[in-house]
PDB file of N, CA, C and O in Angstrom, chain B, residues numbered from 101:
ATOM      1  N   MET B 101       0.855  -1.172   0.000  1.00  0.00           N
ATOM      2  CA  MET B 101       0.000   0.000   0.000  1.00  0.00           C
ATOM      3  C   MET B 101       0.903   1.237   0.000  1.00  0.00           C
ATOM      4  O   MET B 101       1.977   1.230   0.601  1.00  0.00           O
ATOM      5  N   TRP B 102       0.476   2.251  -0.649  1.00  0.00           N
ATOM      6  CA  TRP B 102       1.348   3.399  -0.847  1.00  0.00           C
ATOM      7  C   TRP B 102       1.613   4.190   0.429  1.00  0.00           C
ATOM      8  O   TRP B 102       2.635   4.871   0.507  1.00  0.00           O
ATOM      9  N   ASP B 103       0.742   4.132   1.428  1.00  0.00           N
ATOM     10  CA  ASP B 103       0.966   4.938   2.620  1.00  0.00           C
ATOM     11  C   ASP B 103       0.850   4.144   3.915  1.00  0.00           C
ATOM     12  O   ASP B 103       0.636   4.738   4.972  1.00  0.00           O
ATOM     13  N   SER B 104       0.983   2.851   3.868  1.00  0.00           N
ATOM     14  CA  SER B 104       0.810   2.032   5.055  1.00  0.00           C
ATOM     15  C   SER B 104       1.879   0.949   5.135  1.00  0.00           C
ATOM     16  O   SER B 104       2.559   0.642   4.157  1.00  0.00           O
ATOM     17  N   GLU B 105       2.004   0.383   6.326  1.00  0.00           N
ATOM     18  CA  GLU B 105       2.890  -0.748   6.524  1.00  0.00           C
ATOM     19  C   GLU B 105       2.078  -1.872   7.139  1.00  0.00           C
ATOM     20  O   GLU B 105       1.184  -1.628   7.949  1.00  0.00           O
ATOM     21  N   PHE B 106       2.385  -3.098   6.759  1.00  0.00           N
ATOM     22  CA  PHE B 106       1.671  -4.254   7.272  1.00  0.00           C
ATOM     23  C   PHE B 106       2.677  -5.275   7.780  1.00  0.00           C
ATOM     24  O   PHE B 106       3.775  -5.402   7.240  1.00  0.00           O
ATOM     25  N   THR B 107       2.293  -5.997   8.820  1.00  0.00           N
ATOM     26  CA  THR B 107       3.128  -7.064   9.351  1.00  0.00           C
ATOM     27  C   THR B 107       2.539  -8.388   8.893  1.00  0.00           C
ATOM     28  O   THR B 107       1.341  -8.634   9.035  1.00  0.00           O
ATOM     29  N   VAL B 108       3.401  -9.237   8.341  1.00  0.00           N
ATOM     30  CA  VAL B 108       2.976 -10.534   7.830  1.00  0.00           C
ATOM     31  C   VAL B 108       3.794 -11.607   8.529  1.00  0.00           C
ATOM     32  O   VAL B 108       5.018 -11.500   8.615  1.00  0.00           O
ATOM     33  N   GLY B 109       3.126 -12.639   9.029  1.00  0.00           N
ATOM     34  CA  GLY B 109       3.831 -13.738   9.684  1.00  0.00           C
ATOM     35  C   GLY B 109       4.627 -14.563   8.692  1.00  0.00           C
ATOM     36  O   GLY B 109       4.248 -14.686   7.527  1.00  0.00           O
ATOM     37  N   LEU B 110       5.743 -15.133   9.162  1.00  0.00           N
ATOM     38  CA  LEU B 110       6.596 -15.934   8.288  1.00  0.00           C
ATOM     39  C   LEU B 110       5.854 -17.102   7.665  1.00  0.00           C
ATOM     40  O   LEU B 110       6.156 -17.493   6.538  1.00  0.00           O
ATOM     41  N   LYS B 111       4.889 -17.665   8.380  1.00  0.00           N
ATOM     42  CA  LYS B 111       4.161 -18.816   7.847  1.00  0.00           C
ATOM     43  C   LYS B 111       3.341 -18.460   6.609  1.00  0.00           C
ATOM     44  O   LYS B 111       2.925 -19.344   5.860  1.00  0.00           O
ATOM     45  N   HIS B 112       3.110 -17.164   6.396  1.00  0.00           N
ATOM     46  CA  HIS B 112       2.321 -16.721   5.246  1.00  0.00           C
ATOM     47  C   HIS B 112       3.196 -16.320   4.057  1.00  0.00           C
ATOM     48  O   HIS B 112       2.682 -15.926   3.010  1.00  0.00           O
ATOM     49  N   LEU B 113       4.505 -16.421   4.218  1.00  0.00           N
ATOM     50  CA  LEU B 113       5.418 -16.034   3.151  1.00  0.00           C
ATOM     51  C   LEU B 113       5.893 -17.264   2.381  1.00  0.00           C
ATOM     52  O   LEU B 113       6.115 -18.331   2.954  1.00  0.00           O
ATOM     53  N   LYS B 114       6.036 -17.090   1.110  1.00  0.00           N
ATOM     54  CA  LYS B 114       6.532 -18.162   0.253  1.00  0.00           C
ATOM     55  C   LYS B 114       7.978 -17.853  -0.110  1.00  0.00           C
ATOM     56  O   LYS B 114       8.300 -16.722  -0.473  1.00  0.00           O
ATOM     57  N   SER B 115       8.836 -18.837  -0.015  1.00  0.00           N
ATOM     58  CA  SER B 115      10.233 -18.641  -0.371  1.00  0.00           C
ATOM     59  C   SER B 115      10.400 -18.738  -1.880  1.00  0.00           C
ATOM     60  O   SER B 115       9.911 -19.676  -2.510  1.00  0.00           O
ATOM     61  N   TYR B 116      11.089 -17.771  -2.448  1.00  0.00           N
ATOM     62  CA  TYR B 116      11.390 -17.799  -3.874  1.00  0.00           C
ATOM     63  C   TYR B 116      12.830 -18.212  -4.112  1.00  0.00           C
ATOM     64  O   TYR B 116      13.292 -18.246  -5.253  1.00  0.00           O
ATOM     65  N   GLU B 117      13.546 -18.528  -3.027  1.00  0.00           N
ATOM     66  CA  GLU B 117      14.915 -19.002  -3.100  1.00  0.00           C
ATOM     67  C   GLU B 117      15.795 -18.110  -3.977  1.00  0.00           C
ATOM     68  O   GLU B 117      16.456 -18.575  -4.906  1.00  0.00           O
ATOM     69  N   TYR B 118      15.782 -16.814  -3.654  1.00  0.00           N
ATOM     70  CA  TYR B 118      16.605 -15.859  -4.381  1.00  0.00           C
ATOM     71  C   TYR B 118      18.085 -16.104  -4.098  1.00  0.00           C
ATOM     72  O   TYR B 118      18.458 -16.548  -3.012  1.00  0.00           O
ATOM     73  N   LEU B 119      18.895 -15.817  -5.063  1.00  0.00           N
ATOM     74  CA  LEU B 119      20.341 -15.825  -4.879  1.00  0.00           C
ATOM     75  C   LEU B 119      20.728 -14.594  -4.064  1.00  0.00           C
ATOM     76  O   LEU B 119      19.967 -13.628  -4.023  1.00  0.00           O
ATOM     77  N   PRO B 120      21.895 -14.607  -3.413  1.00  0.00           N
ATOM     78  CA  PRO B 120      22.302 -13.432  -2.622  1.00  0.00           C
ATOM     79  C   PRO B 120      22.301 -12.131  -3.433  1.00  0.00           C
ATOM     80  O   PRO B 120      21.920 -11.082  -2.913  1.00  0.00           O
ATOM     81  N   GLU B 121      22.723 -12.190  -4.703  1.00  0.00           N
ATOM     82  CA  GLU B 121      22.733 -10.982  -5.535  1.00  0.00           C
ATOM     83  C   GLU B 121      21.310 -10.468  -5.776  1.00  0.00           C
ATOM     84  O   GLU B 121      21.069  -9.261  -5.805  1.00  0.00           O
ATOM     85  N   GLU B 122      20.391 -11.390  -5.946  1.00  0.00           N
ATOM     86  CA  GLU B 122      18.992 -11.000  -6.155  1.00  0.00           C
ATOM     87  C   GLU B 122      18.411 -10.388  -4.886  1.00  0.00           C
ATOM     88  O   GLU B 122      17.624  -9.444  -4.952  1.00  0.00           O
ATOM     89  N   CYS B 123      18.798 -10.922  -3.736  1.00  0.00           N
ATOM     90  CA  CYS B 123      18.343 -10.354  -2.457  1.00  0.00           C
ATOM     91  C   CYS B 123      18.851  -8.921  -2.298  1.00  0.00           C
ATOM     92  O   CYS B 123      18.114  -8.041  -1.852  1.00  0.00           O
ATOM     93  N   GLU B 124      20.107  -8.694  -2.664  1.00  0.00           N
ATOM     94  CA  GLU B 124      20.664  -7.345  -2.582  1.00  0.00           C
ATOM     95  C   GLU B 124      19.929  -6.386  -3.510  1.00  0.00           C
ATOM     96  O   GLU B 124      19.668  -5.237  -3.152  1.00  0.00           O
ATOM     97  N   GLN B 125      19.600  -6.865  -4.700  1.00  0.00           N
ATOM     98  CA  GLN B 125      18.869  -6.031  -5.654  1.00  0.00           C
ATOM     99  C   GLN B 125      17.482  -5.702  -5.113  1.00  0.00           C
ATOM    100  O   GLN B 125      17.030  -4.563  -5.224  1.00  0.00           O
ATOM    101  N   MET B 126      16.805  -6.683  -4.532  1.00  0.00           N
ATOM    102  CA  MET B 126      15.476  -6.446  -3.963  1.00  0.00           C
ATOM    103  C   MET B 126      15.562  -5.459  -2.798  1.00  0.00           C
ATOM    104  O   MET B 126      14.693  -4.599  -2.653  1.00  0.00           O
ATOM    105  N   GLN B 127      16.603  -5.576  -1.966  1.00  0.00           N
ATOM    106  CA  GLN B 127      16.784  -4.644  -0.858  1.00  0.00           C
ATOM    107  C   GLN B 127      16.997  -3.232  -1.380  1.00  0.00           C
ATOM    108  O   GLN B 127      16.460  -2.278  -0.817  1.00  0.00           O
ATOM    109  N   MET B 128      17.771  -3.086  -2.444  1.00  0.00           N
ATOM    110  CA  MET B 128      17.999  -1.767  -3.035  1.00  0.00           C
ATOM    111  C   MET B 128      16.687  -1.168  -3.540  1.00  0.00           C
ATOM    112  O   MET B 128      16.420   0.015  -3.330  1.00  0.00           O
ATOM    113  N   ILE B 129      15.877  -1.979  -4.201  1.00  0.00           N
ATOM    114  CA  ILE B 129      14.584  -1.510  -4.702  1.00  0.00           C
ATOM    115  C   ILE B 129      13.693  -1.078  -3.542  1.00  0.00           C
ATOM    116  O   ILE B 129      13.033  -0.042  -3.622  1.00  0.00           O
ATOM    117  N   CYS B 130      13.668  -1.862  -2.465  1.00  0.00           N
ATOM    118  CA  CYS B 130      12.860  -1.509  -1.288  1.00  0.00           C
ATOM    119  C   CYS B 130      13.343  -0.202  -0.667  1.00  0.00           C
ATOM    120  O   CYS B 130      12.537   0.632  -0.254  1.00  0.00           O
ATOM    121  N   ASP B 131      14.659  -0.026  -0.603  1.00  0.00           N
ATOM    122  CA  ASP B 131      15.214   1.210  -0.050  1.00  0.00           C
ATOM    123  C   ASP B 131      14.808   2.420  -0.880  1.00  0.00           C
ATOM    124  O   ASP B 131      14.496   3.479  -0.336  1.00  0.00           O
ATOM    125  N   VAL B 132      14.812   2.256  -2.199  1.00  0.00           N
ATOM    126  CA  VAL B 132      14.404   3.348  -3.084  1.00  0.00           C
ATOM    127  C   VAL B 132      12.933   3.686  -2.848  1.00  0.00           C
ATOM    128  O   VAL B 132      12.571   4.858  -2.743  1.00  0.00           O
ATOM    129  N   TYR B 133      12.080   2.650  -2.763  1.00  0.00           N
ATOM    130  CA  TYR B 133      10.660   2.877  -2.489  1.00  0.00           C
ATOM    131  C   TYR B 133      10.469   3.579  -1.149  1.00  0.00           C
ATOM    132  O   TYR B 133       9.660   4.500  -1.040  1.00  0.00           O
ATOM    133  N   ASP B 134      11.217   3.143  -0.122  1.00  0.00           N
ATOM    134  CA  ASP B 134      11.101   3.777   1.191  1.00  0.00           C
ATOM    135  C   ASP B 134      11.509   5.241   1.131  1.00  0.00           C
ATOM    136  O   ASP B 134      10.874   6.092   1.754  1.00  0.00           O
ATOM    137  N   GLY B 135      12.565   5.536   0.383  1.00  0.00           N
ATOM    138  CA  GLY B 135      13.004   6.918   0.230  1.00  0.00           C
ATOM    139  C   GLY B 135      11.959   7.766  -0.480  1.00  0.00           C
ATOM    140  O   GLY B 135      11.721   8.918  -0.116  1.00  0.00           O
ATOM    141  N   LEU B 136      11.343   7.183  -1.492  1.00  0.00           N
ATOM    142  CA  LEU B 136      10.293   7.898  -2.217  1.00  0.00           C
ATOM    143  C   LEU B 136       9.102   8.158  -1.309  1.00  0.00           C
ATOM    144  O   LEU B 136       8.564   9.265  -1.287  1.00  0.00           O
ATOM    145  N   ARG B 137       8.686   7.138  -0.557  1.00  0.00           N
ATOM    146  CA  ARG B 137       7.557   7.311   0.373  1.00  0.00           C
ATOM    147  C   ARG B 137       7.867   8.376   1.411  1.00  0.00           C
ATOM    148  O   ARG B 137       6.993   9.165   1.770  1.00  0.00           O
ATOM    149  N   LEU B 138       9.105   8.407   1.898  1.00  0.00           N
ATOM    150  CA  LEU B 138       9.495   9.405   2.884  1.00  0.00           C
ATOM    151  C   LEU B 138       9.411  10.808   2.290  1.00  0.00           C
ATOM    152  O   LEU B 138       8.894  11.725   2.929  1.00  0.00           O
ATOM    153  N   ARG B 139       9.913  10.973   1.084  1.00  0.00           N
ATOM    154  CA  ARG B 139       9.840  12.285   0.427  1.00  0.00           C
ATOM    155  C   ARG B 139       8.396  12.731   0.266  1.00  0.00           C
ATOM    156  O   ARG B 139       8.070  13.888   0.530  1.00  0.00           O
ATOM    157  N   ILE B 140       7.533  11.825  -0.162  1.00  0.00           N
ATOM    158  CA  ILE B 140       6.121  12.163  -0.364  1.00  0.00           C
ATOM    159  C   ILE B 140       5.463  12.493   0.965  1.00  0.00           C
ATOM    160  O   ILE B 140       4.706  13.460   1.058  1.00  0.00           O
ATOM    161  N   SER B 141       5.741  11.706   1.992  1.00  0.00           N
ATOM    162  CA  SER B 141       5.097  11.937   3.292  1.00  0.00           C
ATOM    163  C   SER B 141       5.529  13.253   3.918  1.00  0.00           C
ATOM    164  O   SER B 141       4.770  13.852   4.679  1.00  0.00           O
ATOM    165  N   ARG B 142       6.736  13.712   3.610  1.00  0.00           N
ATOM    166  CA  ARG B 142       7.194  15.005   4.132  1.00  0.00           C
ATOM    167  C   ARG B 142       6.389  16.163   3.554  1.00  0.00           C
ATOM    168  O   ARG B 142       6.224  17.194   4.207  1.00  0.00           O
ATOM    169  N   VAL B 143       5.894  16.000   2.349  1.00  0.00           N
ATOM    170  CA  VAL B 143       5.140  17.063   1.679  1.00  0.00           C
ATOM    171  C   VAL B 143       3.644  16.928   1.973  1.00  0.00           C
ATOM    172  O   VAL B 143       2.945  17.931   2.116  1.00  0.00           O
ATOM    173  N   TYR B 144       3.156  15.686   2.064  1.00  0.00           N
ATOM    174  CA  TYR B 144       1.715  15.438   2.135  1.00  0.00           C
ATOM    175  C   TYR B 144       1.114  15.994   3.418  1.00  0.00           C
ATOM    176  O   TYR B 144       1.671  15.846   4.506  1.00  0.00           O
ATOM    177  N   SER B 145      -0.028  16.631   3.262  1.00  0.00           N
ATOM    178  CA  SER B 145      -0.778  17.183   4.385  1.00  0.00           C
ATOM    179  C   SER B 145      -2.236  17.283   3.968  1.00  0.00           C
ATOM    180  O   SER B 145      -2.541  17.501   2.796  1.00  0.00           O
ATOM    181  N   SER B 146      -3.115  17.125   4.912  1.00  0.00           N
ATOM    182  CA  SER B 146      -4.545  17.234   4.586  1.00  0.00           C
ATOM    183  C   SER B 146      -4.924  18.659   4.177  1.00  0.00           C
ATOM    184  O   SER B 146      -5.991  18.875   3.600  1.00  0.00           O
ATOM    185  N   ALA B 147      -4.057  19.631   4.472  1.00  0.00           N
ATOM    186  CA  ALA B 147      -4.344  21.025   4.130  1.00  0.00           C
ATOM    187  C   ALA B 147      -3.959  21.384   2.691  1.00  0.00           C
ATOM    188  O   ALA B 147      -4.223  22.501   2.246  1.00  0.00           O
ATOM    189  N   LEU B 148      -3.348  20.466   1.972  1.00  0.00           N
ATOM    190  CA  LEU B 148      -2.936  20.752   0.594  1.00  0.00           C
ATOM    191  C   LEU B 148      -4.129  20.862  -0.336  1.00  0.00           C
ATOM    192  O   LEU B 148      -5.216  20.365  -0.043  1.00  0.00           O
ATOM    193  N   GLU B 149      -3.905  21.527  -1.469  1.00  0.00           N
ATOM    194  CA  GLU B 149      -4.938  21.579  -2.492  1.00  0.00           C
ATOM    195  C   GLU B 149      -5.201  20.160  -2.994  1.00  0.00           C
ATOM    196  O   GLU B 149      -4.319  19.303  -2.951  1.00  0.00           O
ATOM    197  N   GLU B 150      -6.412  19.925  -3.463  1.00  0.00           N
ATOM    198  CA  GLU B 150      -6.803  18.582  -3.908  1.00  0.00           C
ATOM    199  C   GLU B 150      -5.916  18.064  -5.032  1.00  0.00           C
ATOM    200  O   GLU B 150      -5.576  16.881  -5.053  1.00  0.00           O
ATOM    201  N   THR B 151      -5.538  18.934  -5.967  1.00  0.00           N
ATOM    202  CA  THR B 151      -4.694  18.474  -7.078  1.00  0.00           C
ATOM    203  C   THR B 151      -3.316  18.053  -6.584  1.00  0.00           C
ATOM    204  O   THR B 151      -2.755  17.076  -7.082  1.00  0.00           O
ATOM    205  N   VAL B 152      -2.764  18.775  -5.614  1.00  0.00           N
ATOM    206  CA  VAL B 152      -1.456  18.429  -5.068  1.00  0.00           C
ATOM    207  C   VAL B 152      -1.543  17.100  -4.324  1.00  0.00           C
ATOM    208  O   VAL B 152      -0.679  16.240  -4.492  1.00  0.00           O
ATOM    209  N   LYS B 153      -2.582  16.924  -3.499  1.00  0.00           N
ATOM    210  CA  LYS B 153      -2.764  15.650  -2.795  1.00  0.00           C
ATOM    211  C   LYS B 153      -2.901  14.503  -3.785  1.00  0.00           C
ATOM    212  O   LYS B 153      -2.300  13.444  -3.601  1.00  0.00           O
ATOM    213  N   SER B 154      -3.687  14.709  -4.829  1.00  0.00           N
ATOM    214  CA  SER B 154      -3.884  13.660  -5.832  1.00  0.00           C
ATOM    215  C   SER B 154      -2.578  13.312  -6.540  1.00  0.00           C
ATOM    216  O   SER B 154      -2.287  12.140  -6.775  1.00  0.00           O
ATOM    217  N   LEU B 155      -1.795  14.332  -6.878  1.00  0.00           N
ATOM    218  CA  LEU B 155      -0.516  14.085  -7.550  1.00  0.00           C
ATOM    219  C   LEU B 155       0.422  13.294  -6.647  1.00  0.00           C
ATOM    220  O   LEU B 155       1.069  12.351  -7.103  1.00  0.00           O
ATOM    221  N   LEU B 156       0.503  13.664  -5.382  1.00  0.00           N
ATOM    222  CA  LEU B 156       1.359  12.936  -4.447  1.00  0.00           C
ATOM    223  C   LEU B 156       0.895  11.489  -4.284  1.00  0.00           C
ATOM    224  O   LEU B 156       1.714  10.572  -4.219  1.00  0.00           O
ATOM    225  N   GLN B 157      -0.410  11.294  -4.220  1.00  0.00           N
ATOM    226  CA  GLN B 157      -0.939   9.936  -4.108  1.00  0.00           C
ATOM    227  C   GLN B 157      -0.584   9.113  -5.340  1.00  0.00           C
ATOM    228  O   GLN B 157      -0.203   7.948  -5.224  1.00  0.00           O
ATOM    229  N   LEU B 158      -0.709   9.714  -6.511  1.00  0.00           N
ATOM    230  CA  LEU B 158      -0.359   8.995  -7.739  1.00  0.00           C
ATOM    231  C   LEU B 158       1.135   8.673  -7.803  1.00  0.00           C
ATOM    232  O   LEU B 158       1.513   7.579  -8.223  1.00  0.00           O
ATOM    233  N   LEU B 159       1.983   9.614  -7.391  1.00  0.00           N
ATOM    234  CA  LEU B 159       3.420   9.345  -7.373  1.00  0.00           C
ATOM    235  C   LEU B 159       3.734   8.204  -6.399  1.00  0.00           C
ATOM    236  O   LEU B 159       4.636   7.405  -6.649  1.00  0.00           O
ATOM    237  N   GLY B 160       3.000   8.130  -5.306  1.00  0.00           N
ATOM    238  CA  GLY B 160       3.207   7.061  -4.337  1.00  0.00           C
ATOM    239  C   GLY B 160       2.766   5.706  -4.841  1.00  0.00           C
ATOM    240  O   GLY B 160       3.189   4.681  -4.306  1.00  0.00           O
ATOM    241  N   LYS B 161       1.931   5.679  -5.850  1.00  0.00           N
ATOM    242  CA  LYS B 161       1.425   4.423  -6.397  1.00  0.00           C
ATOM    243  C   LYS B 161       2.189   3.949  -7.630  1.00  0.00           C
ATOM    244  O   LYS B 161       1.852   2.915  -8.208  1.00  0.00           O
ATOM    245  N   VAL B 162       3.212   4.694  -8.034  1.00  0.00           N
ATOM    246  CA  VAL B 162       3.996   4.314  -9.207  1.00  0.00           C
ATOM    247  C   VAL B 162       4.557   2.910  -8.989  1.00  0.00           C
ATOM    248  O   VAL B 162       5.128   2.619  -7.938  1.00  0.00           O
ATOM    249  N   ASN B 163       4.393   2.056  -9.977  1.00  0.00           N
ATOM    250  CA  ASN B 163       4.761   0.643  -9.842  1.00  0.00           C
ATOM    251  C   ASN B 163       6.154   0.352 -10.408  1.00  0.00           C
ATOM    252  O   ASN B 163       6.346  -0.595 -11.171  1.00  0.00           O
ATOM    253  N   ARG B 164       7.119   1.190 -10.016  1.00  0.00           N
ATOM    254  CA  ARG B 164       8.507   0.976 -10.415  1.00  0.00           C
ATOM    255  C   ARG B 164       9.387   1.663  -9.383  1.00  0.00           C
ATOM    256  O   ARG B 164       8.934   2.580  -8.698  1.00  0.00           O
ATOM    257  N   PRO B 165      10.627   1.237  -9.263  1.00  0.00           N
ATOM    258  CA  PRO B 165      11.483   1.771  -8.194  1.00  0.00           C
ATOM    259  C   PRO B 165      12.167   3.093  -8.529  1.00  0.00           C
ATOM    260  O   PRO B 165      13.209   3.407  -7.954  1.00  0.00           O
ATOM    261  N   TYR B 166      11.617   3.850  -9.423  1.00  0.00           N
ATOM    262  CA  TYR B 166      12.220   5.138  -9.784  1.00  0.00           C
ATOM    263  C   TYR B 166      11.124   6.045 -10.321  1.00  0.00           C
ATOM    264  O   TYR B 166      10.037   5.590 -10.677  1.00  0.00           O
ATOM    265  N   LEU B 167      11.427   7.327 -10.373  1.00  0.00           N
ATOM    266  CA  LEU B 167      10.541   8.301 -10.998  1.00  0.00           C
ATOM    267  C   LEU B 167      11.130   8.696 -12.335  1.00  0.00           C
ATOM    268  O   LEU B 167      12.349   8.719 -12.506  1.00  0.00           O
ATOM    269  N   THR B 168      10.264   9.005 -13.279  1.00  0.00           N
ATOM    270  CA  THR B 168      10.759   9.530 -14.547  1.00  0.00           C
ATOM    271  C   THR B 168      11.291  10.938 -14.290  1.00  0.00           C
ATOM    272  O   THR B 168      11.086  11.495 -13.211  1.00  0.00           O
ATOM    273  N   ALA B 169      11.956  11.499 -15.257  1.00  0.00           N
ATOM    274  CA  ALA B 169      12.516  12.848 -15.105  1.00  0.00           C
ATOM    275  C   ALA B 169      11.413  13.862 -14.799  1.00  0.00           C
ATOM    276  O   ALA B 169      11.596  14.743 -13.958  1.00  0.00           O
ATOM    277  N   VAL B 170      10.290  13.744 -15.465  1.00  0.00           N
ATOM    278  CA  VAL B 170       9.180  14.683 -15.242  1.00  0.00           C
ATOM    279  C   VAL B 170       8.584  14.474 -13.853  1.00  0.00           C
ATOM    280  O   VAL B 170       8.298  15.446 -13.154  1.00  0.00           O
ATOM    281  N   GLU B 171       8.393  13.223 -13.444  1.00  0.00           N
ATOM    282  CA  GLU B 171       7.851  12.940 -12.109  1.00  0.00           C
ATOM    283  C   GLU B 171       8.791  13.465 -11.028  1.00  0.00           C
ATOM    284  O   GLU B 171       8.342  14.025 -10.028  1.00  0.00           O
ATOM    285  N   GLU B 172      10.077  13.285 -11.230  1.00  0.00           N
ATOM    286  CA  GLU B 172      11.066  13.780 -10.276  1.00  0.00           C
ATOM    287  C   GLU B 172      11.011  15.306 -10.178  1.00  0.00           C
ATOM    288  O   GLU B 172      11.093  15.862  -9.083  1.00  0.00           O
ATOM    289  N   LYS B 173      10.872  15.979 -11.317  1.00  0.00           N
ATOM    290  CA  LYS B 173      10.763  17.443 -11.313  1.00  0.00           C
ATOM    291  C   LYS B 173       9.504  17.893 -10.583  1.00  0.00           C
ATOM    292  O   LYS B 173       9.548  18.846  -9.804  1.00  0.00           O
ATOM    293  N   LEU B 174       8.386  17.219 -10.826  1.00  0.00           N
ATOM    294  CA  LEU B 174       7.140  17.571 -10.144  1.00  0.00           C
ATOM    295  C   LEU B 174       7.277  17.428  -8.634  1.00  0.00           C
ATOM    296  O   LEU B 174       6.885  18.321  -7.883  1.00  0.00           O
ATOM    297  N   LEU B 175       7.832  16.303  -8.193  1.00  0.00           N
ATOM    298  CA  LEU B 175       8.002  16.096  -6.755  1.00  0.00           C
ATOM    299  C   LEU B 175       8.968  17.124  -6.171  1.00  0.00           C
ATOM    300  O   LEU B 175       8.745  17.625  -5.069  1.00  0.00           O
ATOM    301  N   SER B 176      10.022  17.438  -6.886  1.00  0.00           N
ATOM    302  CA  SER B 176      10.987  18.434  -6.414  1.00  0.00           C
ATOM    303  C   SER B 176      10.341  19.807  -6.258  1.00  0.00           C
ATOM    304  O   SER B 176      10.605  20.511  -5.284  1.00  0.00           O
ATOM    305  N   VAL B 177       9.500  20.187  -7.210  1.00  0.00           N
ATOM    306  CA  VAL B 177       8.792  21.470  -7.121  1.00  0.00           C
ATOM    307  C   VAL B 177       7.874  21.478  -5.905  1.00  0.00           C
ATOM    308  O   VAL B 177       7.826  22.464  -5.170  1.00  0.00           O
ATOM    309  N   LEU B 178       7.149  20.390  -5.690  1.00  0.00           N
ATOM    310  CA  LEU B 178       6.256  20.321  -4.530  1.00  0.00           C
ATOM    311  C   LEU B 178       7.047  20.352  -3.225  1.00  0.00           C
ATOM    312  O   LEU B 178       6.628  20.998  -2.264  1.00  0.00           O
ATOM    313  N   GLU B 179       8.177  19.666  -3.181  1.00  0.00           N
ATOM    314  CA  GLU B 179       9.021  19.706  -1.985  1.00  0.00           C
ATOM    315  C   GLU B 179       9.499  21.127  -1.722  1.00  0.00           C
ATOM    316  O   GLU B 179       9.508  21.575  -0.576  1.00  0.00           O
ATOM    317  N   PHE B 180       9.894  21.832  -2.762  1.00  0.00           N
ATOM    318  CA  PHE B 180      10.361  23.206  -2.618  1.00  0.00           C
ATOM    319  C   PHE B 180       9.236  24.127  -2.157  1.00  0.00           C
ATOM    320  O   PHE B 180       9.428  24.941  -1.254  1.00  0.00           O
ATOM    321  N   GLU B 181       8.073  24.002  -2.770  1.00  0.00           N
ATOM    322  CA  GLU B 181       6.947  24.883  -2.463  1.00  0.00           C
ATOM    323  C   GLU B 181       6.371  24.667  -1.070  1.00  0.00           C
ATOM    324  O   GLU B 181       5.903  25.617  -0.443  1.00  0.00           O
ATOM    325  N   TYR B 182       6.398  23.439  -0.580  1.00  0.00           N
ATOM    326  CA  TYR B 182       5.728  23.105   0.671  1.00  0.00           C
ATOM    327  C   TYR B 182       6.682  22.712   1.791  1.00  0.00           C
ATOM    328  O   TYR B 182       6.237  22.191   2.814  1.00  0.00           O
ATOM    329  N   ARG B 183       7.969  22.943   1.629  1.00  0.00           N
ATOM    330  CA  ARG B 183       8.953  22.474   2.611  1.00  0.00           C
ATOM    331  C   ARG B 183       8.834  23.152   3.967  1.00  0.00           C
ATOM    332  O   ARG B 183       9.153  22.535   4.983  1.00  0.00           O
ATOM    333  N   GLU B 184       8.393  24.374   4.014  1.00  0.00           N
ATOM    334  CA  GLU B 184       8.369  25.106   5.284  1.00  0.00           C
ATOM    335  C   GLU B 184       6.957  25.354   5.795  1.00  0.00           C
ATOM    336  O   GLU B 184       6.761  26.200   6.668  1.00  0.00           O
ATOM    337  N   ARG B 185       6.002  24.655   5.286  1.00  0.00           N
ATOM    338  CA  ARG B 185       4.629  24.882   5.748  1.00  0.00           C
ATOM    339  C   ARG B 185       4.274  23.947   6.861  1.00  0.00           C
ATOM    340  O   ARG B 185       3.157  23.994   7.374  1.00  0.00           O
TER     341      ARG B 185
END
């Protein structure tokens, strides 16, 4: 979920038997997602305009571990505009 964390018991997880290199790659992807979520959460507020909230929500739902150049610029502008509010 884009704005939540869930705890899952080990008995509910399936092993995919990743190689150590694959585990490192997955950890890197998770770290990138966590960094993106942190950036979005720093800007997000219920007091924002509806379009800004919607844009942040959509950026949080992006199904890849990176932002495109345009998405990155949009988030950077929002971070700049709302950093001290």
